[in-house]
C-alpha positions in Angstrom: -57.9 -24.4 55.8 -57.2 -23.5 59.4 -54.0 -21.7 60.0 -51.5 -23.3 62.6 -50.3 -21.3 65.5 -46.7 -20.5 64.2 -48.1 -19.3 60.8 -50.8 -17.2 62.7 -48.1 -15.6 65.0 -45.8 -14.8 62.0 -48.6 -13.3 60.0 -50.0 -11.3 62.9 -46.5 -9.9 63.7 -45.9 -8.9 60.0 -49.4 -7.1 59.8 -48.8 -5.4 63.1 -45.6 -3.9 61.8 -47.3 -2.8 58.7 -50.0 -1.2 60.8 -47.4 0.7 62.8 -45.8 1.9 59.6 -49.2 3.1 58.4 -49.8 4.9 61.7 -46.4 6.8 61.2 -47.4 7.7 57.6 -50.8 8.9 58.6 -49.2 11.1 61.5 -46.6 12.5 59.1 -49.4 13.3 56.5 -51.7 14.9 59.1 -54.4 12.4 58.4 -56.7 10.6 61.0 -58.4 7.2 60.9 -61.2 5.9 63.1 -62.0 2.2 63.6 -65.2 1.0 65.2 -65.6 -2.4 66.7 -69.1 -3.6 67.4 -70.4 -7.0 68.4 -71.8 -9.3 70.9 -70.2 -9.9 74.3 -67.4 -12.4 74.0 -67.1 -11.9 70.3 -63.3 -11.3 70.4 -63.4 -7.5 70.1 -61.1 -6.9 73.1 -58.5 -9.4 71.8 -58.6 -8.1 68.3 -58.1 -4.4 69.6 -55.2 -5.6 71.8 -53.6 -7.3 68.8 -53.9 -4.2 66.7 -52.6 -1.8 69.3 -49.7 -3.9 70.4 -47.1 -2.4 68.1 -48.8 1.0 67.6 -47.5 4.4 69.1 -49.7 5.1 72.1 -48.9 8.8 72.0 -50.9 9.2 68.7 -53.6 6.5 69.1 -56.3 6.2 71.7 -59.1 3.9 72.6 -62.5 5.2 73.6 -64.9 2.6 75.1 -68.5 3.7 74.7 -71.2 2.6 77.1 -74.3 0.7 76.0 -77.1 2.8 74.5 -79.9 3.4 76.9 
């Protein structure tokens, strides 16, 4: 079943808030997490990363873009 736009937006916002709470817990516990996104060009990695980072505290999270391997 395809999710309609309103349901998607509500679900995304709820999950973004939960992710921000998890970030605060990780920081207070002194823990770290690394996420790795790999895929073909135009696979949606950039949009996914943007959606994940939208509610996160930028002082305690960072993005690192790696170049293509030679």
